C-alpha positions as CSV (number, residue, x, y, z in Angstrom):
1,X,-18.5,29.9,12.4
2,X,-20.3,27.0,14.1
3,X,-19.3,23.4,13.4
4,X,-22.9,22.7,12.3
5,X,-22.7,25.2,9.4
6,X,-19.1,25.0,8.3
7,X,-18.6,24.0,4.7
8,X,-16.1,24.9,1.9
9,X,-18.0,28.0,1.0
10,X,-18.4,29.4,4.5
11,X,-14.8,28.5,5.2
12,X,-13.5,30.6,2.3
13,X,-15.8,33.5,3.4
14,X,-13.9,33.6,6.7
15,X,-12.2,37.0,6.9
16,X,-8.8,36.8,5.2
17,X,-9.1,33.1,4.2
18,X,-9.5,33.3,0.4
19,X,-6.8,36.0,0.3
20,X,-4.1,33.5,1.3
21,X,-5.7,30.2,0.1
22,X,-6.1,31.3,-3.6
23,X,-2.4,32.5,-4.1
24,X,-1.1,29.3,-2.3
25,X,-3.3,27.2,-4.6
26,X,-2.0,28.9,-7.7
27,X,1.6,28.6,-6.5
28,X,1.1,24.9,-5.9
29,X,0.2,24.4,-9.6
30,X,3.7,25.7,-10.3
31,X,5.3,23.4,-7.7
32,X,3.5,20.5,-9.3
33,X,4.9,21.5,-12.7
34,X,8.5,22.0,-11.7
35,X,9.8,18.5,-11.4
36,X,8.3,17.1,-14.7
37,X,9.1,20.4,-16.5
38,X,12.8,19.9,-15.5
39,X,12.6,16.4,-17.0
40,X,11.3,17.7,-20.3
41,X,13.7,20.6,-20.5
42,X,16.9,18.7,-19.7
43,X,16.0,15.8,-22.0
44,X,15.3,18.2,-24.8
45,X,18.6,19.8,-24.2
46,X,20.8,16.7,-23.8
47,X,18.8,13.9,-25.4
48,X,19.4,11.8,-22.2
49,X,16.9,10.7,-19.7
50,X,19.8,9.8,-17.4
51,X,20.8,13.5,-17.3
52,X,17.2,14.5,-16.9
53,X,16.9,12.1,-14.0
54,X,20.1,13.4,-12.4
55,X,18.8,17.0,-12.5
56,X,15.3,16.0,-11.2
57,X,16.9,13.9,-8.5
58,X,18.9,16.8,-7.3
59,X,15.8,18.9,-7.3
60,X,13.8,16.4,-5.2
61,X,16.6,15.7,-2.7
62,X,17.3,19.4,-2.1
63,X,13.6,20.1,-1.7
64,X,13.2,17.3,0.8
65,X,16.2,18.3,2.9
66,X,16.1,22.0,2.8
67,X,12.3,22.4,3.0
68,X,12.0,21.7,6.7
69,X,14.9,24.1,7.4
70,X,13.0,26.9,5.6
71,X,10.0,25.9,7.7
72,X,12.0,26.3,10.8
73,X,13.2,29.7,9.7
74,X,9.6,30.8,9.0
75,X,8.5,29.6,12.5
76,X,11.4,31.7,14.0
77,X,11.4,34.8,11.9
78,X,8.0,34.9,10.1
79,X,7.1,34.5,6.4
80,X,7.9,38.1,5.4
81,X,11.5,37.8,6.5
82,X,12.1,34.4,4.9
83,X,9.9,33.6,1.9
84,X,10.8,36.7,-0.3
85,X,14.5,35.9,0.0
86,X,13.9,32.3,-0.9
87,X,11.7,33.3,-3.9
88,X,14.5,35.7,-5.1
89,X,17.1,32.9,-5.1
90,X,14.5,30.6,-6.7
91,X,14.2,33.1,-9.6
92,X,18.0,33.2,-10.0
93,X,18.2,29.4,-10.0
94,X,15.6,29.1,-12.7
95,X,17.5,31.7,-14.7
96,X,20.7,29.7,-14.3
97,X,18.9,26.6,-15.7
98,X,17.2,28.4,-18.6
99,X,20.4,30.1,-19.7
100,X,22.7,27.1,-19.1
101,X,24.9,29.2,-16.9
102,X,25.2,26.4,-14.4
103,X,25.2,22.6,-14.8
104,X,21.7,21.2,-14.9
105,X,22.1,19.1,-11.7
106,X,23.4,22.1,-9.8
107,X,20.6,24.4,-11.1
108,X,18.0,21.7,-10.4
109,X,19.2,21.3,-6.8
110,X,19.2,25.0,-6.2
111,X,15.6,25.2,-7.6
112,X,14.5,22.5,-5.2
113,X,16.3,24.1,-2.2
114,X,14.5,27.4,-2.7
115,X,11.1,26.0,-3.5
116,X,8.7,27.6,-1.0
117,X,6.6,25.1,1.0
118,X,3.3,26.8,0.1
119,X,1.1,23.9,1.4
120,X,2.7,24.1,4.8
121,X,2.5,27.9,4.9
122,X,-1.2,27.7,4.0
123,X,-2.0,25.0,6.5
124,X,-0.2,26.9,9.3
125,X,-2.3,30.0,8.4
126,X,-5.5,27.9,8.7
127,X,-4.4,26.7,12.1
128,X,-3.9,30.2,13.3
129,X,-7.1,31.6,11.7
130,X,-9.3,28.8,13.0
131,X,-8.1,28.8,16.6
132,X,-10.2,28.6,19.8
133,X,-13.9,27.9,19.3
134,X,-13.4,27.7,15.5
135,X,-10.9,24.9,15.6
136,X,-13.6,22.3,14.8
137,X,-13.5,23.7,11.2
138,X,-9.8,22.6,10.8
139,X,-10.7,19.2,9.3
140,X,-12.7,20.9,6.5
141,X,-9.8,23.5,6.0
142,X,-7.2,20.7,5.7
143,X,-9.6,18.8,3.3
144,X,-9.7,22.0,1.2
145,X,-5.9,22.0,1.2
146,X,-5.8,18.3,0.1
147,X,-8.2,19.2,-2.7
148,X,-6.0,22.0,-3.8
149,X,-3.0,19.7,-3.8
150,X,-4.9,17.1,-5.8
151,X,-6.0,19.5,-8.5
152,X,-2.5,21.0,-8.7
153,X,-0.9,17.6,-9.3
154,X,-3.5,16.9,-12.0
155,X,-3.2,20.2,-13.8
156,X,0.5,21.1,-13.3
157,X,2.2,18.1,-15.0
158,X,-0.4,18.2,-17.8
159,X,0.5,21.9,-18.5
160,X,4.2,21.0,-18.5
161,X,3.5,18.1,-20.9
162,X,1.4,20.2,-23.3
163,X,4.1,22.9,-23.5
164,X,6.9,20.4,-24.0
165,X,4.9,18.5,-26.7
166,X,4.4,21.8,-28.5
167,X,8.2,22.2,-28.7
168,X,8.7,24.7,-25.8
169,X,9.9,22.7,-22.8
170,X,11.6,25.9,-21.4
171,X,8.2,27.5,-21.3
172,X,7.1,24.9,-18.8
173,X,9.9,25.7,-16.4
174,X,9.3,29.5,-16.8
175,X,5.6,29.2,-16.3
176,X,6.1,27.0,-13.2
177,X,8.5,29.6,-11.8
178,X,6.1,32.5,-12.5
179,X,3.3,30.7,-10.7
180,X,5.4,29.8,-7.7
181,X,6.9,33.3,-7.3
182,X,3.6,35.0,-8.0
183,X,1.7,32.8,-5.6
184,X,4.4,33.1,-2.9
185,X,4.6,36.9,-3.1
186,X,0.8,37.2,-3.0
187,X,0.6,34.8,0.0
188,X,3.3,36.6,1.9
189,X,1.6,40.0,1.3
190,X,-1.3,38.9,3.5
191,X,-0.1,40.1,6.8
192,X,-3.3,39.9,8.8
193,X,-3.5,36.1,8.6
194,X,0.2,35.3,9.1
195,X,0.7,33.1,12.2
196,X,2.0,35.0,15.2
197,X,5.6,34.5,16.2
198,X,6.6,33.0,19.5
199,X,9.4,33.7,22.0
200,X,12.8,32.1,22.0
201,X,12.3,30.1,25.1
202,X,9.0,28.8,23.9
203,X,10.5,27.8,20.5
204,X,13.4,26.0,22.2
205,X,11.0,23.9,24.4
206,X,8.6,23.4,21.6
207,X,11.3,21.9,19.4
208,X,11.3,18.8,21.6
209,X,7.8,18.0,20.3
210,X,9.3,17.1,17.0
211,X,11.1,14.2,18.7
212,X,8.0,12.9,20.6
213,X,6.2,9.7,19.5
214,X,3.0,11.5,18.5
215,X,4.8,13.5,15.8
216,X,7.3,10.9,14.8
217,X,4.3,8.5,14.2
218,X,2.8,11.0,11.7
219,X,6.2,11.4,10.0
220,X,6.5,7.7,9.7
221,X,3.0,7.5,8.3
222,X,4.0,10.1,5.7
223,X,7.0,8.1,4.8
224,X,4.9,4.9,4.3
225,X,2.3,6.8,2.3
226,X,5.1,8.1,0.1
227,X,6.3,4.5,-0.4
228,X,2.7,3.6,-1.4
229,X,2.6,6.4,-4.0
230,X,6.0,5.6,-5.5
231,X,5.2,1.9,-5.7
232,X,1.8,2.4,-7.2
233,X,3.2,4.8,-9.9
234,X,5.8,2.3,-11.1
235,X,3.5,-0.7,-10.8
236,X,0.6,0.9,-12.8
237,X,3.1,1.8,-15.6
238,X,4.5,-1.7,-15.5
239,X,1.1,-3.3,-15.6
240,X,0.0,-1.3,-18.6
241,X,3.3,-1.9,-20.5
242,X,3.3,-5.6,-19.6
243,X,-0.1,-6.0,-21.3
244,X,1.1,-4.3,-24.4
245,X,-1.2,-1.4,-23.9
246,X,0.9,1.4,-22.3
247,X,-1.8,3.9,-23.2
248,X,-4.2,2.6,-20.5
249,X,-1.8,3.8,-17.8
250,X,-3.1,7.3,-18.1
251,X,-6.6,6.1,-17.8
252,X,-5.8,4.1,-14.7
253,X,-4.0,7.1,-13.1
254,X,-7.1,9.2,-13.9
255,X,-9.4,6.8,-12.2
256,X,-7.4,7.0,-9.0
257,X,-6.9,10.8,-9.2
258,X,-10.6,11.5,-9.8
259,X,-11.8,9.4,-6.8
260,X,-9.0,11.0,-4.8
261,X,-10.7,14.4,-5.3
262,X,-14.1,12.9,-4.5
263,X,-12.8,11.2,-1.3
264,X,-11.2,14.4,-0.1
265,X,-14.2,16.5,-0.8
266,X,-16.6,14.0,0.9
267,X,-14.5,13.6,4.0
268,X,-14.2,17.4,4.4
269,X,-18.0,17.6,4.1
270,X,-19.1,14.8,6.3
271,X,-16.2,13.4,8.2
272,X,-15.7,16.1,10.9
273,X,-17.6,14.0,13.6
274,X,-15.1,11.1,13.3
275,X,-12.3,11.2,15.9
276,X,-9.1,11.8,13.9
277,X,-7.2,8.9,15.5
278,X,-10.0,6.4,14.7
279,X,-10.5,7.8,11.2
280,X,-6.8,7.5,10.4
281,X,-6.7,3.9,11.6
282,X,-9.9,3.0,9.6
283,X,-8.6,4.7,6.5
284,X,-5.2,2.9,6.6
285,X,-6.8,-0.5,7.2
286,X,-9.3,0.2,4.4
287,X,-6.5,1.1,2.0
288,X,-4.7,-2.1,2.8
289,X,-7.8,-4.2,2.2
290,X,-8.8,-2.3,-1.0
291,X,-5.3,-2.5,-2.5
292,X,-4.7,-6.2,-1.8
293,X,-6.6,-7.4,-4.9
294,X,-4.1,-5.6,-7.1
295,X,-1.5,-8.3,-6.3
296,X,-3.5,-10.9,-8.3
297,X,-6.0,-9.1,-10.6
298,X,-5.3,-9.0,-14.3
299,X,-8.4,-7.6,-16.1
300,X,-8.0,-3.8,-16.8
301,X,-11.5,-3.0,-15.7
302,X,-11.0,-4.8,-12.4
303,X,-7.6,-3.1,-11.9
304,X,-9.1,0.3,-12.7
305,X,-12.0,-0.2,-10.4
306,X,-9.7,-1.2,-7.6
307,X,-7.4,1.8,-8.1
308,X,-10.5,4.0,-8.0
309,X,-11.5,2.5,-4.7
310,X,-8.0,3.0,-3.2
311,X,-8.2,6.6,-4.4
312,X,-11.1,7.2,-2.0
313,X,-8.9,6.4,1.1
314,X,-5.7,8.2,0.2
315,X,-7.0,11.8,0.8
316,X,-8.5,10.9,4.1
317,X,-5.0,9.8,5.2
318,X,-3.5,13.0,4.0
319,X,-6.1,15.2,5.7
320,X,-5.9,13.3,9.0
321,X,-2.1,13.4,9.0
322,X,-2.3,17.2,8.8
323,X,-4.9,17.3,11.6
324,X,-2.9,15.0,13.9
325,X,0.4,16.8,13.2
326,X,-1.3,20.1,14.1
327,X,-2.5,18.5,17.3
328,X,0.9,16.9,18.1
329,X,3.2,19.9,18.1
330,X,3.0,23.5,19.5
331,X,2.4,26.4,17.1
332,X,6.0,27.5,17.6
333,X,7.2,24.6,15.3
334,X,4.1,24.0,13.2
335,X,5.4,25.1,9.8
336,X,8.5,23.0,10.3
337,X,6.4,20.0,11.3
338,X,4.2,20.3,8.2
339,X,7.3,20.5,6.0
340,X,8.9,17.4,7.6
341,X,5.7,15.5,6.8
342,X,5.9,16.6,3.2
343,X,9.6,15.7,3.0
344,X,9.0,12.2,4.6
345,X,6.4,11.5,1.9
346,X,8.7,12.7,-0.9
347,X,11.6,10.6,0.4
348,X,9.3,7.5,0.6
349,X,8.1,8.0,-2.9
350,X,11.6,8.4,-4.3
351,X,12.9,5.4,-2.5
352,X,9.9,3.2,-3.4
353,X,10.2,4.0,-7.1
354,X,13.7,2.5,-7.1
355,X,12.7,-0.5,-4.9
356,X,9.5,-1.2,-6.7
357,X,11.3,-1.0,-10.1
358,X,13.6,-3.8,-9.0
359,X,10.7,-5.9,-7.7
360,X,8.8,-5.3,-11.0
361,X,11.8,-6.4,-13.0
362,X,11.8,-9.8,-11.2
363,X,8.2,-10.3,-10.2
364,X,6.2,-8.3,-12.6
365,X,3.6,-5.6,-11.8
366,X,1.9,-7.8,-9.2
367,X,5.2,-7.7,-7.2
368,X,5.2,-3.9,-7.4
369,X,1.7,-3.7,-6.2
370,X,2.7,-6.0,-3.2
371,X,5.2,-3.3,-2.2
372,X,2.4,-0.8,-2.1
373,X,0.2,-3.1,-0.1
374,X,3.0,-3.7,2.4
375,X,3.3,0.1,2.8
376,X,-0.4,0.4,3.4
377,X,-0.2,-2.4,6.0
378,X,2.6,-0.5,7.8
379,X,0.4,2.6,7.9
380,X,-2.4,0.5,9.3
381,X,-0.2,-0.7,12.1
382,X,1.2,2.8,12.9
383,X,-2.3,4.3,12.8
384,X,-3.8,1.6,15.0
385,X,-0.9,2.2,17.5
386,X,-1.7,5.9,17.5
387,X,-5.4,5.2,18.1
388,X,-4.6,2.9,21.0
389,X,-2.2,5.5,22.5
390,X,-4.8,8.3,22.2
391,X,-7.3,6.1,24.1
392,X,-4.9,6.0,27.1
393,X,-5.3,8.5,29.9
394,X,-2.8,11.4,29.5
395,X,-0.6,12.4,32.4
396,X,-0.4,16.0,33.5
397,X,3.1,16.5,32.3
398,X,2.3,15.1,28.9
399,X,-0.8,17.3,28.6
400,X,1.2,20.4,29.5
401,X,3.8,19.6,26.9
402,X,1.2,19.2,24.2
403,X,-0.6,22.4,25.2
404,X,2.5,24.5,25.0
405,X,2.3,27.2,22.4
406,X,-1.1,26.1,21.1
407,X,-3.9,28.7,20.8
């Protein structure tokens, strides 16, 4: 596969690619359903959003904390020795929730702790599959991953909402579990494209890469991006409610989500020639500038158009964070590195939702949007620092450390 001819179709025609990508994409719809399906089920059961929030909070915290540890085990022992066991316990956790055999917060936390990191597993397989002279196609592969995530988080919550509105909230949790377990089992069954394991000594040395500035910068970017997501979600809802038209919130979210898909598709198609460090810095700076008008705009059409423009930049940041994480760490810790990035983003989103809520209570929606703009500015500073660092000559010792374990 030459870099001149690579596109989404040719990428999926790569031997073994579709066989792991499709199950992972299906499973991610279930992952996207799980959190909101928990809210619907626990609220229907107890009549309390506080109880629903407690169960969902336990789910999110457990997912963020345990996910990287599952990634570390996968890097050490391989998918086939880790993922099936996690899926089995996940099924038990869902059964405990549905039957009420365990308190909802406990069951929710156990569901989160055993949720397989399918996006990280799929990204790690792309990295192994497109090694050597095919590595130029990785940007397109990670763009495809971003598109799958975007579609999942549009379809999954909608499915859970439809089932709950129809009077069957438990069906949303059950369907989510079936998709997660089915996708995980089918993905794990693809032995040929599983990343090769590395030796103990290599893993021990490679683990230091997770403490190096190159990776920590990407984790910090993920945290800031999560803050941006969380603040925007609260602020859009507050803006719509504050105008007395809560129904337009869904339209505003849709505007951003649709351009998100367009931006990811376009960058994967035409953005391969841009150096990742420069592209990341430009996307973060662009997001800051594009989001700034939200701190003072009032007209719904203007706010919707601005949200649509910000949606174009977000997937570029997600794609390039994956690209730069893959370049920053050896293969021996790659799955763990990807899961830490996901956890950082989830933690930022959860924290920002609480902070932005307080800001909105005192300063209105514009104050919440200012939190999002601040997060984008932090990303711009971090990305600019990374681009400047990448432009510096690399010493022999640093180069050897980066090359360790990489194909």
